[in-house]
N, C-alpha and C positions, 0 to 999 in steps of 0.2 A: 161273340158275334160270329167268329170263324166256326165254332161248333154248330151254331144254328144253320149257317150256310151249308156246312157239310151234311147235316141231317136232312135238310130239304132236298139237296141235290141227290143224295143217296136214295131217299124215298122215291123221288121222281124217276130215277133210273130203274129202280127195282120194280116200280109199277109198270113201266114200259116192257120190261123183260119178263116179269112173272105174272102180270095181270092182277085183277082185283082180288083174287083168292090167293095171291102170293104168300102172305104171312102164314095162313093156315097150311098151305102146301109145304112151305119151308119147315114149319114145326113138325109136320108129319114125317117129312123126309129125314130130318136130322135127329129128331127126338124119339122116334119110335124104336123101342129096343128090338133086337134080333140080329141074326147074321146078315152080312152084306156080301155082295159079289166081290168087292174090293176092300182090302184092309186099309187102314188110315195112311200107311206109308207108301201106297202104290202110286206110280207116276200119273195115272189117269186122274187121280184126285188133285194133284198139283196143277196139271194142265187145265182141266175143266173148271177149276176154281179161280183161275186168274183172269184179270181184266183183258188180257190179250185175246180172249175169246170173242170180244166184240169185233175185232178186225178179222180174226180167223173165220168167224161165221159168215161175214159178208164175202170174203174171198172164196169160201167154199161154195156159196150159192152161185157166184159167177163161174167158177170152174165146173160145177156140176151141170150147169146149163148147156155145156158144149156137147153133151150126148143128146142127139136128136130125140131119142125115145124117152129119156128122162125129162127133157124139156117139154115134150108134148104132154106127158103125164102131169107135170106141174101146171102148165098153161091150161089144161083141160079140167083139172080137178082140185087144185090146191087153193084157189081163191086168193092168190098172193096179192092181187091188186085190190080186191074188194075188202079183204081182211088181213092186211100184212102184219099187223100187230098180234092178231090172234094166232097166226101161223108161227110167228116168232115165239110167242108165249108157250105154245104147245111143244115146239122143238126144245126150248129151254127147259121146260118141265121134264120132258123125256130124258134129256141128258142128265139133269139133276137126280132124277129118281134112279136111273140105272147106275149112275156113278156113286151116289151117296146113300141111297135108300136101302131099305131092307131087301133081302133076296126075294121075298114074297111079292113086295111092291114092284120090284124090277121085272119080275116075270109077268105080272099083270100088265105092266106098261108095254112090254114087248108083245104080249099076246094081243093087246088092243091095236097096236100098230100093224101087226101082221094081218089082223082082220080087215083093217082099212086097205092095206095093200092088195088083198085078195079081191076087193071090189073095184079096184081101179084098173080099167083096161080100155082100149080103144085103138084107133089107128091115127097115124100122123097124116099131115096134109098130102103126103106122097102115097098114102095107102098102106104104110108099113104098120103091122099090128104091134102093140106093146101091152105089157102087163106089169104092174108095179111089183108084183111078187116074184118076177123072174129073177132067179139067183144071180144071173150074169149082170143084169141091170142094177140090182142091189149092190153088187160088188163094186161097180163104178161109183155109185153114190157114196159108199163107205170109204173107198180109197181116196176119193177127192176130199171128203170131209176130214178124214184123219190126217192127210198130208197138210191141209190148210191149217188145222188147229195146231199141228206140230210146228210148222214153220212160223206161225204167228207167235207161239210161245217162245220159240228159239230166239226170235228177234225182239219181242216186247215183254216177255215174261219177267216177273219180279225176280225170280230165281231160276234162270235157265238150267236145264238138266244136262248131264253129260251124255256121251254117245250111247252108253249101255242103258241109261235110264230112258232115253228116247226110244230105243229098241223095245224096252219093257212097256213103254206107253203104247206102241203099236200092238204088242201082244195083248195088253189089256183091252184095247178096243176090239180086238178080234173076237173076244168072248161075247161081246154084245152083238157084233156082226153075225156070228154063227147063230145066235139065238134068233136073230131077225130073218135068217134064211140064206145068208151068204155062204157059198161053198168055198172052203179052204181060203179064208181071208189071210192076207199077209201078216206075218208075226214079227218082223223086224223092219228096220228102215230100208235095207237093201231090197227085201221082197216087196215092200210098198212101192219103191221106185220102179221096180221091174213090172209090177202090176199096172201102174199108171201108164208106163210105156206100151204095154200090151194093148191098151184101149185106144191108143192114139189114132189108129187107122179108122176107128168108128166115129171119131169126133169131127164136128163141124159147127160153125156158128149159123144156126138157122135164123130166120127173121124173128121167130119167137124168142130165141136166145138174146139177140141184140135188143129187142124190145124190153126184155127183162132187165138187161144191163142198164138201159137208159132209165128205166123206172127206179132201179136200186141206187144208181149213182147220181141222177140228176133230178128226179121227181119224187123224192121221198115224202110220205105223208106226215110232214112235220111243220111246226110253226116256223116262220121265217127267222125268228130270233135264234133258233138252235140249229139252223141248217149249216152255218159255218163249222160248228162243232162236228156235226155228222159228216160234212164234206171232208174234214181231216181224216176221219176214220175210213171213209170210202176211198180216198186217195191212197191210203196205206193198204187197203184191201186189194186195190188194183196193183200196187207195187209188189205185193206178195205173190202175185200170179206168176207161173212159169212164162218165160218170154213167148213161147209158141201159143199159149192160151191168150195172152194179151193181143198177139197178132190176129188171131181168129176173131176176136171181139172188136178189132179196130181201136185198141187202146194203146197208143204208142208210148214208148218210154222216153223220158227226158232226163238223162242221167244226172246232170248237174243240179237241176231243180229238185229231183227226188233225193239226192244225197244231202243237199244243203237245207232243204225245207220240209219235204214230205216226211222223211223218216224221223227227224227231230220232233215234228208235230205229232206223229204217232206215239212216240215215246212220252211226250208231255201229256197227251190225252189219256193214254192208258194209266199213267201215274195218277192223273186226276180222278179217273173212274175208280181206281183201286183205293185211293184216299177216301172218296165219297162213300163207297160201299163197304168199307171196313171201319166202322166207328171205333173209338177208343175202347179197349178192354173187350172187344168182340173177336172171337176166334173162328167163327164160321166162315166158310168160303163165300165168294161173291155169287156163286150159283144160287138159284132159288132154294 
């Protein structure tokens, strides 16, 4: 009975993250022979294959929204409200291909995304122009994402890495960032922290950013039965944000509640996801 529950839960989660073509995509990514960008022992494979990515990904979206130009591009072109699961599946697949796929597939995935970025441009409500291919804007998106994934793994990962390994994780992500057009991405945790700090003066919570936060945290397109489960992930995504980012989004911290209930809930949920998506005698990571 427990095996059946595990199988059904794992399949349901996988469909949400990977989409209807998930099994074929996973087979192509993991079973196609050829050189990879990252060897099996690289930290990026450990981080991106862990269930902590569910929390890290939500936290990254909230943090990324604080750059007005990035948020304007998302609001105007991503369709995150009309097709949130499609966006999640495309992002998940990109991460899986570049982390685990062949070098040829990784390059094709990067070229595809760069082509999309070239076409995304416009102006904010204040009349400020933006272009998704701008290396400076890409640098913010990359830094916010890398920091969120790293801190989520550090807190909820099955096997947290040591300081040198997390530095190596940042260096691994820099390879993908450079391929996407980021200029001089950070290559260790100190540089990552400095890069995030350098963007602080550009950040603010626009009405679009707060609307996106409300959608992600309080109005997810999910059946009522699973919303408490999602709510636990969302609460931990908020708790993972830097204090200044939470303040901008009007998401106050309640230390006692977070320490006694939110973090333990996050640990329990990530253990459950890990259990469901890693069936017995299966060695593949949880990524698609």
